[in-house]
C-alpha positions in Angstrom: 6.2 16.1 -5.0 2.7 14.9 -3.7 1.4 11.3 -4.6 -2.2 10.0 -4.3 -3.6 6.7 -4.4 -5.0 6.0 -8.0 -5.7 2.3 -7.6 -5.8 -0.4 -4.8 -6.4 -3.9 -5.6 -6.1 -7.4 -3.7 -4.0 -9.7 -5.6 -2.4 -13.3 -4.8 1.1 -13.1 -3.6 4.0 -15.1 -4.3 3.4 -17.2 -1.3 -0.2 -17.8 -2.0 -1.3 -15.1 0.7 -3.3 -12.0 -0.3 -1.4 -8.7 -1.1 -2.6 -5.1 -1.8 -1.3 -3.6 -4.8 -1.3 0.3 -4.6 -0.8 2.6 -7.5 0.5 6.0 -6.7 0.1 8.9 -9.1 2.4 12.0 -8.7 1.5 15.8 -9.4 3.8 15.6 -12.6 1.8 12.5 -14.0 4.2 10.0 -13.1 3.3 6.8 -11.3 4.5 3.9 -9.3 3.1 0.7 -7.9 3.9 -0.9 -4.6 2.7 -4.3 -3.1 1.8 -4.4 0.6 1.2 -7.6 2.8 -2.5 -7.8 3.9 -1.7 -7.5 7.7 0.3 -4.5 7.3 -1.9 -2.7 4.9 -5.2 -3.7 7.0 -3.3 -2.2 10.0 -2.9 1.0 8.2 -6.5 1.1 7.2 -7.6 0.7 10.7 -5.4 3.6 11.9 -6.8 5.8 9.0 -10.5 4.8 9.9 -10.8 3.4 6.4 -13.2 0.4 6.0 -12.5 -0.8 2.5 -9.4 -0.8 0.2 -11.9 1.1 -2.3 -11.8 4.1 -0.1 -8.1 4.4 -0.6 -8.5 5.9 -4.2 -8.0 9.5 -4.1 -6.3 9.4 -0.7 -2.8 10.9 -0.2 -0.1 8.2 -0.1 0.8 8.7 3.4 -2.3 6.8 4.5 -0.4 3.5 3.8 2.9 4.9 5.2 2.3 2.8 8.6 2.5 -0.4 6.4 5.8 0.7 5.1 7.4 1.7 8.6 6.0 -1.2 10.5 8.2 -2.2 13.4 8.4 -5.7 12.0 10.5 -4.1 9.2 13.3 -3.5 11.6 13.3 -7.3 12.5 13.8 -8.5 8.9 10.3 -8.9 7.7 9.2 -7.2 4.5 5.8 -5.8 4.3 6.2 -3.8 1.0 8.0 -4.2 -2.2 8.0 -2.2 -5.4 6.1 -3.7 -8.4 7.1 -3.4 -12.0 4.4 -3.7 -14.6 
């Protein structure tokens, strides 16, 4: 099943720092939302040559995959978490 990014917003995180909330929409109509920390998401955008989070809408979900698989994740840092509306 393929997912695409249907929404991307900057929000305040629980620690007061910016986070990027990404809504994914699947081919079957389902959706899910994840939250990425600012640094990890910006690194993903740079790698994908995307200049603004607004440009994420319509892109396949794997554009933000580097934020989810950051090497820092293996060192105990969390760059992404599911969000429940």
